[in-house]
Biopython code that builds the backbone (N, CA, C, O; Angstrom):
import numpy as np
from Bio.PDB.StructureBuilder import StructureBuilder

atoms = [
    (1, "MET", "N", (2.004, 1.028, -10.120)),
    (1, "MET", "CA", (0.843, 0.275, -10.249)),
    (1, "MET", "C", (-0.415, 1.102, -10.567)),
    (1, "MET", "O", (-1.371, 0.868, -11.307)),
    (2, "GLN", "N", (-0.028, 2.437, -9.549)),
    (2, "GLN", "CA", (-0.894, 3.383, -9.613)),
    (2, "GLN", "C", (-1.751, 4.026, -10.875)),
    (2, "GLN", "O", (-2.931, 4.342, -11.029)),
    (3, "GLU", "N", (-0.425, 4.064, -11.794)),
    (3, "GLU", "CA", (-0.772, 4.722, -13.299)),
    (3, "GLU", "C", (-1.384, 3.866, -14.097)),
    (3, "GLU", "O", (-1.950, 4.336, -15.084)),
    (4, "LEU", "N", (-1.418, 2.467, -13.872)),
    (4, "LEU", "CA", (-2.373, 1.424, -14.826)),
    (4, "LEU", "C", (-4.040, 1.787, -13.937)),
    (4, "LEU", "O", (-5.166, 1.921, -14.418)),
    (5, "LEU", "N", (-3.777, 1.825, -13.153)),
    (5, "LEU", "CA", (-5.428, 2.144, -12.460)),
    (5, "LEU", "C", (-5.882, 3.547, -12.827)),
    (5, "LEU", "O", (-6.917, 3.863, -13.414)),
    (6, "LYS", "N", (-5.090, 4.184, -12.453)),
    (6, "LYS", "CA", (-5.461, 5.553, -13.414)),
    (6, "LYS", "C", (-5.812, 5.721, -14.871)),
    (6, "LYS", "O", (-6.460, 6.687, -15.273)),
    (7, "LYS", "N", (-5.305, 4.614, -15.764)),
    (7, "LYS", "CA", (-5.606, 4.712, -17.399)),
    (7, "LYS", "C", (-7.227, 3.824, -16.912)),
    (7, "LYS", "O", (-8.332, 4.280, -17.207)),
    (8, "VAL", "N", (-7.029, 2.596, -16.182)),
    (8, "VAL", "CA", (-8.728, 1.926, -16.270)),
    (8, "VAL", "C", (-9.710, 2.745, -16.070)),
    (8, "VAL", "O", (-10.647, 2.843, -16.862)),
    (9, "GLU", "N", (-9.545, 3.828, -14.349)),
    (9, "GLU", "CA", (-10.761, 4.039, -14.332)),
    (9, "GLU", "C", (-10.954, 5.478, -15.053)),
    (9, "GLU", "O", (-11.955, 6.150, -14.801)),
    (10, "GLU", "N", (-9.783, 6.008, -16.123)),
    (10, "GLU", "CA", (-9.674, 6.972, -16.760)),
    (10, "GLU", "C", (-11.265, 6.579, -17.915)),
    (10, "GLU", "O", (-12.254, 7.302, -17.795)),
    (11, "SER", "N", (-11.269, 5.555, -18.802)),
    (11, "SER", "CA", (-12.017, 4.976, -19.243)),
    (11, "SER", "C", (-13.614, 4.834, -19.018)),
    (11, "SER", "O", (-14.483, 4.888, -19.888)),
    (12, "SER", "N", (-13.795, 4.617, -17.481)),
    (12, "SER", "CA", (-14.951, 4.753, -17.152)),
    (12, "SER", "C", (-15.675, 6.200, -16.302)),
    (12, "SER", "O", (-16.688, 5.927, -15.658)),
    (13, "LEU", "N", (-15.343, 7.277, -16.279)),
    (13, "LEU", "CA", (-15.435, 8.321, -16.044)),
    (13, "LEU", "C", (-16.493, 9.270, -16.852)),
    (13, "LEU", "O", (-16.523, 9.508, -18.059)),
    (14, "ARG", "N", (-17.176, 9.643, -16.025)),
    (14, "ARG", "CA", (-17.921, 10.604, -17.229)),
    (14, "ARG", "C", (-17.466, 11.387, -17.931)),
    (14, "ARG", "O", (-16.409, 11.912, -17.580)),
    (15, "GLU", "N", (-18.047, 11.746, -19.118)),
    (15, "GLU", "CA", (-16.846, 12.506, -20.095)),
    (15, "GLU", "C", (-17.722, 14.393, -19.212)),
    (15, "GLU", "O", (-17.071, 15.304, -18.701)),
    (16, "GLU", "N", (-19.003, 14.332, -19.343)),
    (16, "GLU", "CA", (-19.341, 16.125, -18.735)),
    (16, "GLU", "C", (-19.911, 15.274, -17.170)),
    (16, "GLU", "O", (-20.860, 14.526, -16.934)),
    (17, "PRO", "N", (-18.572, 15.953, -16.163)),
    (17, "PRO", "CA", (-18.864, 15.842, -14.545)),
    (17, "PRO", "C", (-20.348, 16.460, -14.270)),
    (17, "PRO", "O", (-21.089, 17.069, -15.041)),
    (18, "LEU", "N", (-20.493, 16.163, -13.161)),
    (18, "LEU", "CA", (-21.861, 16.463, -12.664)),
    (18, "LEU", "C", (-21.600, 17.724, -12.056)),
    (18, "LEU", "O", (-20.540, 17.868, -11.449)),
    (19, "GLU", "N", (-22.485, 18.730, -12.143)),
    (19, "GLU", "CA", (-21.715, 20.128, -11.624)),
    (19, "GLU", "C", (-22.880, 20.238, -10.481)),
    (19, "GLU", "O", (-24.027, 20.503, -10.841)),
    (20, "PHE", "N", (-22.597, 20.047, -9.210)),
    (20, "PHE", "CA", (-23.321, 20.202, -7.981)),
    (20, "PHE", "C", (-22.531, 20.510, -6.861)),
    (20, "PHE", "O", (-21.308, 20.373, -6.901)),
    (21, "GLU", "N", (-23.246, 21.000, -5.659)),
    (21, "GLU", "CA", (-22.569, 21.301, -4.537)),
    (21, "GLU", "C", (-23.419, 20.421, -3.264)),
    (21, "GLU", "O", (-24.401, 19.710, -3.482)),
    (22, "ILE", "N", (-22.712, 20.683, -1.722)),
    (22, "ILE", "CA", (-23.367, 19.818, -0.791)),
    (22, "ILE", "C", (-24.399, 20.889, -0.561)),
    (22, "ILE", "O", (-24.016, 22.054, -0.459)),
    (23, "GLY", "N", (-25.796, 20.561, -0.461)),
    (23, "GLY", "CA", (-26.863, 21.622, -0.131)),
    (23, "GLY", "C", (-27.652, 21.762, -1.121)),
    (23, "GLY", "O", (-28.869, 21.836, -0.954)),
    (24, "ASP", "N", (-27.187, 21.809, -2.086)),
    (24, "ASP", "CA", (-28.285, 21.717, -3.289)),
    (24, "ASP", "C", (-29.266, 20.867, -3.700)),
    (24, "ASP", "O", (-29.047, 19.679, -3.934)),
    (25, "THR", "N", (-30.584, 21.508, -3.831)),
    (25, "THR", "CA", (-31.680, 20.507, -4.185)),
    (25, "THR", "C", (-31.399, 20.200, -5.628)),
    (25, "THR", "O", (-31.245, 21.048, -6.507)),
    (26, "VAL", "N", (-31.339, 18.654, -5.806)),
    (26, "VAL", "CA", (-31.492, 18.382, -7.014)),
    (26, "VAL", "C", (-32.568, 17.397, -7.461)),
    (26, "VAL", "O", (-33.180, 16.687, -6.662)),
    (27, "ASP", "N", (-32.720, 17.392, -8.473)),
    (27, "ASP", "CA", (-33.332, 16.225, -9.146)),
    (27, "ASP", "C", (-32.304, 15.267, -9.891)),
    (27, "ASP", "O", (-31.636, 15.840, -10.752)),
    (28, "VAL", "N", (-32.085, 14.056, -9.733)),
    (28, "VAL", "CA", (-31.674, 12.981, -10.192)),
    (28, "VAL", "C", (-32.288, 11.769, -11.191)),
    (28, "VAL", "O", (-33.062, 10.911, -10.766)),
    (29, "HIS", "N", (-31.843, 11.831, -12.516)),
    (29, "HIS", "CA", (-32.683, 11.357, -13.315)),
    (29, "HIS", "C", (-32.440, 9.935, -13.649)),
    (29, "HIS", "O", (-31.630, 9.869, -14.573)),
    (30, "THR", "N", (-32.865, 8.696, -13.216)),
    (30, "THR", "CA", (-32.081, 7.555, -13.273)),
    (30, "THR", "C", (-32.849, 6.545, -13.962)),
    (30, "THR", "O", (-34.069, 6.419, -13.858)),
    (31, "ARG", "N", (-32.096, 5.841, -14.660)),
    (31, "ARG", "CA", (-32.641, 5.004, -15.710)),
    (31, "ARG", "C", (-32.911, 3.602, -14.704)),
    (31, "ARG", "O", (-32.193, 3.220, -13.779)),
    (32, "ILE", "N", (-33.980, 3.081, -15.128)),
    (32, "ILE", "CA", (-34.781, 2.111, -14.334)),
    (32, "ILE", "C", (-34.988, 1.067, -15.678)),
    (32, "ILE", "O", (-35.448, 1.381, -16.776)),
    (33, "LYS", "N", (-34.681, 0.221, -15.398)),
    (33, "LYS", "CA", (-34.938, -1.114, -16.448)),
    (33, "LYS", "C", (-36.289, -2.034, -15.860)),
    (33, "LYS", "O", (-36.268, -2.283, -14.655)),
    (34, "GLU", "N", (-37.084, -2.380, -16.411)),
    (34, "GLU", "CA", (-37.993, -3.547, -16.204)),
    (34, "GLU", "C", (-38.593, -4.553, -17.067)),
    (34, "GLU", "O", (-39.571, -4.167, -17.707)),
    (35, "GLY", "N", (-38.323, -5.427, -17.181)),
    (35, "GLY", "CA", (-38.138, -6.345, -18.093)),
    (35, "GLY", "C", (-37.480, -6.088, -19.437)),
    (35, "GLY", "O", (-36.256, -6.129, -19.308)),
    (36, "ASN", "N", (-37.879, -5.828, -20.732)),
    (36, "ASN", "CA", (-36.860, -5.415, -21.547)),
    (36, "ASN", "C", (-37.619, -4.034, -22.023)),
    (36, "ASN", "O", (-37.665, -3.569, -23.162)),
    (37, "LYS", "N", (-38.184, -3.529, -20.848)),
    (37, "LYS", "CA", (-38.222, -1.543, -21.188)),
    (37, "LYS", "C", (-37.576, -1.030, -20.256)),
    (37, "LYS", "O", (-37.253, -1.462, -19.150)),
    (38, "GLU", "N", (-37.364, 0.144, -20.889)),
    (38, "GLU", "CA", (-36.377, 1.245, -19.906)),
    (38, "GLU", "C", (-37.489, 2.534, -19.473)),
    (38, "GLU", "O", (-38.593, 2.741, -19.977)),
    (39, "ARG", "N", (-37.050, 3.033, -18.769)),
    (39, "ARG", "CA", (-37.741, 4.189, -17.950)),
    (39, "ARG", "C", (-36.819, 5.184, -17.366)),
    (39, "ARG", "O", (-35.711, 4.866, -16.936)),
    (40, "ILE", "N", (-37.268, 6.357, -17.353)),
    (40, "ILE", "CA", (-36.361, 7.450, -16.007)),
    (40, "ILE", "C", (-37.676, 7.278, -15.250)),
    (40, "ILE", "O", (-38.848, 7.001, -15.506)),
    (41, "GLN", "N", (-36.803, 7.622, -14.034)),
    (41, "GLN", "CA", (-37.329, 7.778, -12.826)),
    (41, "GLN", "C", (-36.577, 8.858, -11.826)),
    (41, "GLN", "O", (-35.454, 8.624, -11.379)),
    (42, "VAL", "N", (-37.214, 9.907, -11.561)),
    (42, "VAL", "CA", (-36.738, 11.217, -10.605)),
    (42, "VAL", "C", (-36.632, 11.025, -9.726)),
    (42, "VAL", "O", (-37.673, 10.507, -9.321)),
    (43, "PHE", "N", (-35.546, 11.148, -8.578)),
    (43, "PHE", "CA", (-35.570, 11.483, -7.116)),
    (43, "PHE", "C", (-34.932, 12.709, -6.988)),
    (43, "PHE", "O", (-33.849, 13.034, -7.475)),
    (44, "THR", "N", (-35.725, 13.405, -6.257)),
    (44, "THR", "CA", (-35.803, 14.772, -5.714)),
    (44, "THR", "C", (-35.265, 14.957, -4.866)),
    (44, "THR", "O", (-35.482, 14.081, -4.030)),
    (45, "GLY", "N", (-34.313, 15.991, -4.407)),
    (45, "GLY", "CA", (-33.947, 15.676, -2.676)),
    (45, "GLY", "C", (-32.718, 17.003, -2.506)),
    (45, "GLY", "O", (-32.519, 17.947, -3.270)),
    (46, "VAL", "N", (-32.118, 16.700, -1.387)),
    (46, "VAL", "CA", (-31.021, 17.524, -0.875)),
    (46, "VAL", "C", (-29.774, 16.957, -0.637)),
    (46, "VAL", "O", (-29.615, 16.194, 0.315)),
    (47, "VAL", "N", (-28.752, 17.284, -1.499)),
    (47, "VAL", "CA", (-27.157, 16.678, -1.165)),
    (47, "VAL", "C", (-26.520, 16.711, -0.150)),
    (47, "VAL", "O", (-25.834, 17.728, -0.045)),
    (48, "ILE", "N", (-26.450, 15.949, 0.731)),
    (48, "ILE", "CA", (-26.255, 15.676, 2.202)),
    (48, "ILE", "C", (-24.571, 15.206, 2.465)),
    (48, "ILE", "O", (-23.912, 15.165, 3.504)),
    (49, "ALA", "N", (-24.251, 14.911, 1.168)),
    (49, "ALA", "CA", (-22.925, 14.140, 1.357)),
    (49, "ALA", "C", (-22.308, 14.013, 0.154)),
    (49, "ALA", "O", (-23.150, 13.736, -0.700)),
    (50, "ARG", "N", (-21.065, 14.105, -0.350)),
    (50, "ARG", "CA", (-20.355, 13.793, -0.849)),
    (50, "ARG", "C", (-18.905, 13.261, -0.876)),
    (50, "ARG", "O", (-17.966, 13.895, -0.395)),
    (51, "ARG", "N", (-18.771, 11.911, -1.539)),
    (51, "ARG", "CA", (-17.309, 10.987, -1.055)),
    (51, "ARG", "C", (-16.658, 10.395, -1.850)),
    (51, "ARG", "O", (-17.243, 10.079, -2.886)),
    (52, "GLY", "N", (-15.676, 10.134, -1.746)),
    (52, "GLY", "CA", (-14.660, 9.007, -2.589)),
    (52, "GLY", "C", (-14.163, 10.085, -3.638)),
    (52, "GLY", "O", (-14.460, 11.279, -3.620)),
    (53, "SER", "N", (-13.411, 9.488, -4.488)),
    (53, "SER", "CA", (-12.670, 9.939, -5.774)),
    (53, "SER", "C", (-12.803, 8.897, -6.980)),
    (53, "SER", "O", (-13.109, 7.706, -6.940)),
    (54, "GLY", "N", (-12.451, 9.785, -8.156)),
    (54, "GLY", "CA", (-12.274, 8.683, -9.290)),
    (54, "GLY", "C", (-13.647, 8.146, -9.533)),
    (54, "GLY", "O", (-14.561, 8.965, -9.437)),
    (55, "THR", "N", (-14.045, 6.520, -9.925)),
    (55, "THR", "CA", (-14.882, 6.140, -10.508)),
    (55, "THR", "C", (-15.470, 5.735, -8.981)),
    (55, "THR", "O", (-16.508, 5.076, -9.049)),
    (56, "ARG", "N", (-15.091, 5.955, -7.896)),
    (56, "ARG", "CA", (-15.702, 5.483, -6.451)),
    (56, "ARG", "C", (-16.430, 6.366, -5.576)),
    (56, "ARG", "O", (-16.808, 6.155, -4.424)),
    (57, "GLU", "N", (-16.588, 7.524, -6.398)),
    (57, "GLU", "CA", (-17.084, 8.913, -5.785)),
    (57, "GLU", "C", (-18.776, 8.732, -5.813)),
    (57, "GLU", "O", (-19.448, 8.264, -6.732)),
    (58, "ASN", "N", (-19.088, 9.085, -4.934)),
    (58, "ASN", "CA", (-20.657, 8.787, -4.621)),
    (58, "ASN", "C", (-21.320, 10.418, -3.455)),
    (58, "ASN", "O", (-20.911, 11.123, -2.533)),
    (59, "PHE", "N", (-22.423, 10.273, -4.257)),
    (59, "PHE", "CA", (-23.084, 11.461, -3.108)),
    (59, "PHE", "C", (-24.425, 10.648, -2.683)),
    (59, "PHE", "O", (-24.787, 9.571, -3.156)),
    (60, "THR", "N", (-25.144, 11.485, -1.585)),
    (60, "THR", "CA", (-25.952, 10.914, -0.780)),
    (60, "THR", "C", (-27.064, 11.985, -1.439)),
    (60, "THR", "O", (-26.608, 12.960, -2.035)),
    (61, "VAL", "N", (-28.507, 11.816, -1.340)),
    (61, "VAL", "CA", (-29.512, 12.781, -1.433)),
    (61, "VAL", "C", (-31.215, 12.216, -0.504)),
    (61, "VAL", "O", (-31.867, 11.178, -0.619)),
    (62, "ARG", "N", (-31.378, 13.152, 0.151)),
    (62, "ARG", "CA", (-32.033, 13.083, 0.929)),
    (62, "ARG", "C", (-33.514, 13.846, 0.926)),
    (62, "ARG", "O", (-33.589, 15.073, 0.858)),
    (63, "ARG", "N", (-34.749, 12.931, 1.014)),
    (63, "ARG", "CA", (-36.005, 13.799, 0.621)),
    (63, "ARG", "C", (-36.785, 13.005, 1.339)),
    (63, "ARG", "O", (-36.648, 11.789, 1.468)),
    (64, "ILE", "N", (-37.828, 13.867, 1.939)),
    (64, "ILE", "CA", (-38.894, 13.499, 2.875)),
    (64, "ILE", "C", (-40.087, 12.649, 2.144)),
    (64, "ILE", "O", (-40.165, 12.985, 0.963)),
    (65, "VAL", "N", (-40.829, 11.866, 2.429)),
    (65, "VAL", "CA", (-41.511, 10.478, 1.812)),
    (65, "VAL", "C", (-42.700, 10.531, 3.093)),
    (65, "VAL", "O", (-42.413, 10.213, 4.247)),
    (66, "ALA", "N", (-44.079, 10.990, 2.669)),
    (66, "ALA", "CA", (-44.986, 10.610, 3.933)),
    (66, "ALA", "C", (-44.546, 10.801, 5.556)),
    (66, "ALA", "O", (-45.111, 10.304, 6.529)),
    (67, "GLY", "N", (-43.739, 11.397, 5.543)),
    (67, "GLY", "CA", (-42.971, 11.827, 7.069)),
    (67, "GLY", "C", (-41.829, 11.021, 7.498)),
    (67, "GLY", "O", (-41.277, 10.992, 8.598)),
    (68, "GLU", "N", (-41.546, 10.297, 6.298)),
    (68, "GLU", "CA", (-40.408, 9.839, 6.444)),
    (68, "GLU", "C", (-39.048, 9.945, 5.450)),
    (68, "GLU", "O", (-39.071, 9.946, 4.219)),
    (69, "GLY", "N", (-37.966, 10.024, 6.238)),
    (69, "GLY", "CA", (-36.748, 10.655, 5.527)),
    (69, "GLY", "C", (-36.278, 9.399, 4.691)),
    (69, "GLY", "O", (-36.275, 8.258, 5.154)),
    (70, "VAL", "N", (-35.935, 9.685, 3.583)),
    (70, "VAL", "CA", (-35.488, 8.514, 2.456)),
    (70, "VAL", "C", (-34.209, 9.061, 2.266)),
    (70, "VAL", "O", (-34.033, 10.266, 2.446)),
    (71, "GLU", "N", (-33.341, 8.355, 1.942)),
    (71, "GLU", "CA", (-31.987, 8.734, 1.263)),
    (71, "GLU", "C", (-31.236, 7.854, 0.659)),
    (71, "GLU", "O", (-30.893, 6.823, 1.237)),
    (72, "ARG", "N", (-30.872, 8.138, -0.601)),
    (72, "ARG", "CA", (-30.201, 7.171, -1.363)),
    (72, "ARG", "C", (-29.175, 7.391, -2.186)),
    (72, "ARG", "O", (-29.427, 8.009, -3.220)),
    (73, "ILE", "N", (-28.258, 7.097, -2.020)),
    (73, "ILE", "CA", (-26.680, 7.091, -2.766)),
    (73, "ILE", "C", (-26.449, 6.965, -3.755)),
    (73, "ILE", "O", (-26.704, 5.821, -4.133)),
    (74, "PHE", "N", (-25.931, 7.781, -4.715)),
    (74, "PHE", "CA", (-25.851, 7.522, -6.137)),
    (74, "PHE", "C", (-24.166, 7.663, -6.733)),
    (74, "PHE", "O", (-23.466, 8.627, -6.423)),
    (75, "PRO", "N", (-23.757, 6.721, -7.481)),
    (75, "PRO", "CA", (-22.405, 6.746, -8.137)),
    (75, "PRO", "C", (-22.306, 7.882, -8.771)),
    (75, "PRO", "O", (-23.310, 7.972, -9.477)),
    (76, "VAL", "N", (-21.362, 9.177, -8.957)),
    (76, "VAL", "CA", (-21.389, 10.105, -9.441)),
    (76, "VAL", "C", (-21.175, 10.114, -11.033)),
    (76, "VAL", "O", (-21.525, 10.901, -11.911)),
    (77, "HIS", "N", (-20.247, 8.565, -11.039)),
    (77, "HIS", "CA", (-19.851, 8.250, -12.933)),
    (77, "HIS", "C", (-20.460, 6.519, -13.448)),
    (77, "HIS", "O", (-19.905, 5.568, -13.999)),
    (78, "SER", "N", (-22.240, 6.833, -12.782)),
    (78, "SER", "CA", (-22.742, 5.598, -13.167)),
    (78, "SER", "C", (-23.352, 6.099, -14.462)),
    (78, "SER", "O", (-23.760, 7.248, -14.630)),
    (79, "PRO", "N", (-23.375, 5.099, -15.386)),
    (79, "PRO", "CA", (-24.484, 5.165, -16.471)),
    (79, "PRO", "C", (-25.651, 5.650, -16.252)),
    (79, "PRO", "O", (-26.194, 6.601, -16.814)),
    (80, "LYS", "N", (-26.217, 4.673, -15.037)),
    (80, "LYS", "CA", (-27.780, 4.818, -14.796)),
    (80, "LYS", "C", (-28.372, 6.609, -14.737)),
    (80, "LYS", "O", (-29.499, 7.091, -14.851)),
    (81, "ILE", "N", (-27.125, 7.178, -14.527)),
    (81, "ILE", "CA", (-27.732, 8.474, -13.822)),
    (81, "ILE", "C", (-28.248, 9.636, -15.169)),
    (81, "ILE", "O", (-27.615, 10.687, -15.272)),
    (82, "ALA", "N", (-29.111, 9.420, -15.892)),
    (82, "ALA", "CA", (-29.335, 10.151, -17.234)),
    (82, "ALA", "C", (-29.024, 11.651, -17.155)),
    (82, "ALA", "O", (-28.481, 12.262, -18.076)),
    (83, "LYS", "N", (-29.439, 12.254, -15.885)),
    (83, "LYS", "CA", (-28.861, 13.928, -15.868)),
    (83, "LYS", "C", (-29.157, 14.055, -14.623)),
    (83, "LYS", "O", (-29.591, 13.150, -13.909)),
    (84, "LEU", "N", (-28.912, 15.328, -14.251)),
    (84, "LEU", "CA", (-28.968, 15.914, -12.920)),
    (84, "LEU", "C", (-29.373, 17.443, -13.167)),
    (84, "LEU", "O", (-28.840, 18.308, -13.862)),
    (85, "ASP", "N", (-30.695, 17.468, -12.214)),
    (85, "ASP", "CA", (-30.564, 19.026, -12.241)),
    (85, "ASP", "C", (-30.750, 19.482, -10.925)),
    (85, "ASP", "O", (-31.129, 18.840, -9.946)),
    (86, "VAL", "N", (-30.358, 20.972, -11.042)),
    (86, "VAL", "CA", (-29.856, 21.893, -9.833)),
    (86, "VAL", "C", (-31.022, 22.133, -9.853)),
    (86, "VAL", "O", (-31.403, 22.235, -11.019)),
    (87, "LYS", "N", (-32.298, 22.371, -8.688)),
    (87, "LYS", "CA", (-33.249, 22.925, -8.430)),
    (87, "LYS", "C", (-32.934, 24.413, -7.731)),
    (87, "LYS", "O", (-33.133, 25.495, -8.285)),
    (88, "ARG", "N", (-32.356, 24.201, -6.284)),
    (88, "ARG", "CA", (-31.624, 25.146, -5.659)),
    (88, "ARG", "C", (-30.321, 25.032, -5.291)),
    (88, "ARG", "O", (-29.658, 24.048, -5.616)),
    (89, "HIS", "N", (-29.672, 26.344, -4.350)),
    (89, "HIS", "CA", (-28.411, 26.165, -4.419)),
    (89, "HIS", "C", (-28.781, 26.887, -2.657)),
    (89, "HIS", "O", (-29.175, 27.888, -2.059)),
    (90, "GLY", "N", (-28.342, 25.618, -2.511)),
    (90, "GLY", "CA", (-28.407, 25.692, -0.728)),
    (90, "GLY", "C", (-27.078, 25.968, 0.139)),
    (90, "GLY", "O", (-26.126, 25.193, 0.241)),
    (91, "ARG", "N", (-27.203, 27.156, 0.706)),
    (91, "ARG", "CA", (-25.722, 27.970, 1.724)),
    (91, "ARG", "C", (-25.720, 27.267, 2.768)),
    (91, "ARG", "O", (-26.692, 27.090, 3.502)),
    (92, "VAL", "N", (-24.687, 26.844, 2.899)),
    (92, "VAL", "CA", (-23.815, 25.443, 3.885)),
    (92, "VAL", "C", (-22.552, 26.064, 4.177)),
    (92, "VAL", "O", (-21.940, 26.993, 3.650)),
    (93, "ARG", "N", (-22.317, 25.297, 5.171)),
    (93, "ARG", "CA", (-20.801, 25.893, 5.824)),
    (93, "ARG", "C", (-19.726, 24.470, 6.495)),
    (93, "ARG", "O", (-18.745, 24.472, 7.239)),
    (94, "ARG", "N", (-20.596, 23.217, 5.708)),
    (94, "ARG", "CA", (-20.330, 22.206, 6.449)),
    (94, "ARG", "C", (-20.731, 21.379, 5.092)),
    (94, "ARG", "O", (-21.702, 21.555, 4.356)),
    (95, "ALA", "N", (-19.484, 20.252, 4.984)),
    (95, "ALA", "CA", (-18.721, 19.248, 4.124)),
    (95, "ALA", "C", (-20.198, 18.536, 4.226)),
    (95, "ALA", "O", (-21.033, 18.598, 3.323)),
    (96, "LYS", "N", (-20.397, 17.807, 5.554)),
    (96, "LYS", "CA", (-21.902, 16.716, 5.326)),
    (96, "LYS", "C", (-22.863, 17.481, 6.094)),
    (96, "LYS", "O", (-22.622, 18.375, 6.905)),
    (97, "LEU", "N", (-23.731, 17.118, 5.816)),
    (97, "LEU", "CA", (-25.388, 17.490, 6.705)),
    (97, "LEU", "C", (-25.926, 16.839, 7.126)),
    (97, "LEU", "O", (-27.148, 16.760, 7.007)),
    (98, "TYR", "N", (-25.121, 16.012, 7.879)),
    (98, "TYR", "CA", (-26.273, 14.768, 8.456)),
    (98, "TYR", "C", (-26.694, 15.286, 9.703)),
    (98, "TYR", "O", (-26.899, 14.445, 10.578)),
    (99, "TYR", "N", (-26.823, 16.148, 9.909)),
    (99, "TYR", "CA", (-27.288, 17.350, 11.243)),
    (99, "TYR", "C", (-29.123, 17.395, 10.671)),
    (99, "TYR", "O", (-30.137, 17.481, 11.364)),
    (100, "LEU", "N", (-28.965, 17.292, 9.077)),
    (100, "LEU", "CA", (-30.516, 17.474, 8.880)),
    (100, "LEU", "C", (-31.380, 16.477, 9.366)),
    (100, "LEU", "O", (-32.567, 16.769, 9.510)),
    (101, "ARG", "N", (-30.879, 15.056, 9.713)),
    (101, "ARG", "CA", (-31.852, 13.467, 9.711)),
    (101, "ARG", "C", (-32.364, 13.994, 10.991)),
    (101, "ARG", "O", (-33.484, 13.555, 11.252)),
    (102, "ASP", "N", (-31.946, 14.687, 11.738)),
    (102, "ASP", "CA", (-32.426, 15.264, 13.341)),
    (102, "ASP", "C", (-33.549, 16.358, 13.299)),
    (102, "ASP", "O", (-34.175, 16.519, 14.347)),
    (103, "ARG", "N", (-33.896, 17.170, 12.157)),
    (103, "ARG", "CA", (-34.349, 17.807, 11.833)),
    (103, "ARG", "C", (-35.880, 17.289, 11.491)),
    (103, "ARG", "O", (-36.199, 16.193, 11.029)),
    (104, "VAL", "N", (-36.841, 18.534, 11.899)),
    (104, "VAL", "CA", (-38.582, 17.860, 10.876)),
    (104, "VAL", "C", (-38.804, 19.295, 10.758)),
    (104, "VAL", "O", (-38.224, 20.278, 11.219)),
    (105, "GLY", "N", (-39.948, 19.101, 9.903)),
    (105, "GLY", "CA", (-40.852, 20.041, 9.149)),
    (105, "GLY", "C", (-39.278, 20.929, 8.787)),
    (105, "GLY", "O", (-38.161, 20.556, 8.427)),
    (106, "LYS", "N", (-40.025, 22.533, 9.168)),
    (106, "LYS", "CA", (-39.349, 23.684, 8.366)),
    (106, "LYS", "C", (-38.142, 23.844, 8.967)),
    (106, "LYS", "O", (-37.501, 24.768, 8.468)),
    (107, "ALA", "N", (-37.572, 23.246, 9.910)),
    (107, "ALA", "CA", (-36.078, 23.304, 10.324)),
    (107, "ALA", "C", (-35.083, 22.777, 9.139)),
    (107, "ALA", "O", (-33.950, 23.219, 8.944)),
    (108, "THR", "N", (-35.785, 21.649, 8.315)),
    (108, "THR", "CA", (-34.828, 21.174, 7.541)),
    (108, "THR", "C", (-34.521, 22.278, 5.883)),
    (108, "THR", "O", (-33.659, 22.181, 5.010)),
    (109, "ARG", "N", (-35.386, 23.001, 6.020)),
    (109, "ARG", "CA", (-34.956, 24.009, 4.938)),
    (109, "ARG", "C", (-33.273, 24.924, 5.079)),
    (109, "ARG", "O", (-32.639, 25.324, 6.055)),
    (110, "LEU", "N", (-33.029, 24.969, 3.660)),
    (110, "LEU", "CA", (-31.732, 25.391, 3.983)),
    (110, "LEU", "C", (-32.027, 27.112, 3.311)),
    (110, "LEU", "O", (-32.905, 27.376, 2.490)),
    (111, "THR", "N", (-31.096, 28.062, 3.881)),
    (111, "THR", "CA", (-31.368, 29.083, 3.121)),
    (111, "THR", "C", (-30.560, 29.078, 1.271)),
    (111, "THR", "O", (-29.636, 28.374, 0.863)),
    (112, "GLU", "N", (-31.227, 29.961, 0.653)),
    (112, "GLU", "CA", (-30.533, 29.790, -0.933)),
    (112, "GLU", "C", (-29.631, 31.109, -1.068)),
    (112, "GLU", "O", (-29.666, 32.298, -0.751)),
    (113, "ARG", "N", (-28.650, 30.021, -1.848)),
    (113, "ARG", "CA", (-27.279, 30.820, -1.968)),
    (113, "ARG", "C", (-27.798, 31.587, -2.924)),
    (113, "ARG", "O", (-28.789, 31.331, -3.608)),
    (114, "ARG", "N", (-26.992, 32.707, -2.972)),
    (114, "ARG", "CA", (-27.075, 33.956, -4.126)),
    (114, "ARG", "C", (-26.109, 33.646, -5.349)),
    (114, "ARG", "O", (-25.221, 32.794, -5.309)),
    (115, "ALA", "N", (-26.392, 34.427, -6.408)),
    (115, "ALA", "CA", (-25.668, 33.582, -7.222)),
    (115, "ALA", "C", (-24.309, 34.339, -7.599)),
    (115, "ALA", "O", (-24.381, 35.565, -7.674)),
    (116, "LYS", "N", (-23.208, 33.788, -7.818)),
    (116, "LYS", "CA", (-22.156, 34.686, -8.029)),
    (116, "LYS", "C", (-22.005, 35.520, -9.039)),
    (116, "LYS", "O", (-22.335, 35.135, -10.161)),
    (117, "ARG", "N", (-21.518, 36.726, -8.862)),
    (117, "ARG", "CA", (-21.128, 37.719, -10.071)),
    (117, "ARG", "C", (-20.179, 37.430, -10.880)),
    (117, "ARG", "O", (-19.224, 36.787, -10.446)),
    (118, "ASP", "N", (-20.211, 37.754, -11.965)),
    (118, "ASP", "CA", (-19.034, 37.802, -13.044)),
    (118, "ASP", "C", (-17.938, 38.207, -12.488)),
    (118, "ASP", "O", (-16.940, 37.503, -12.641)),
    (119, "GLY", "N", (-17.864, 39.184, -11.866)),
    (119, "GLY", "CA", (-16.612, 39.410, -11.858)),
    (119, "GLY", "C", (-15.324, 39.056, -10.423)),
    (119, "GLY", "O", (-14.176, 39.478, -10.282)),
    (120, "GLU", "N", (-16.147, 38.136, -9.571)),
    (120, "GLU", "CA", (-15.835, 37.306, -8.520)),
    (120, "GLU", "C", (-15.280, 36.272, -9.016)),
    (120, "GLU", "O", (-14.899, 35.362, -8.280)),
]
sb = StructureBuilder()
sb.init_structure("model")
sb.init_model(0)
sb.init_chain("A")
sb.init_seg("    ")
for serial, (resi, resn, name, xyz) in enumerate(atoms, 1):
    if name == "N":
        sb.init_residue(resn, " ", resi, " ")
    sb.init_atom(name, np.array(xyz, "f"), 0.0, 1.0, " ", f" {name:<3s}", serial, name[0])
structure = sb.get_structure()
């Protein structure tokens, strides 16, 4: 039974996986359909969680709008996501950054992770 489910899931997986980690500041370009027109809307924020596997994998992006925290959950393999740009790599020591919800102002900033060297 599991082999059958894996075959079905493989058809709907993304060919090029989205490469990002927890703590990264990302621009998620989503396709939005309004009537018969389609446009792309950008949601910029910090990735605070990633959960699930296969086609059920999703990630949560958090940003501050007019002093209020806004979180949005995106499926990783959704065809609605046009592209994902990583703006900054945050240095974190946890898999889930829910503690950022309680912080205000400059306390929400994460230190930037240094780029990895080729030899490592």
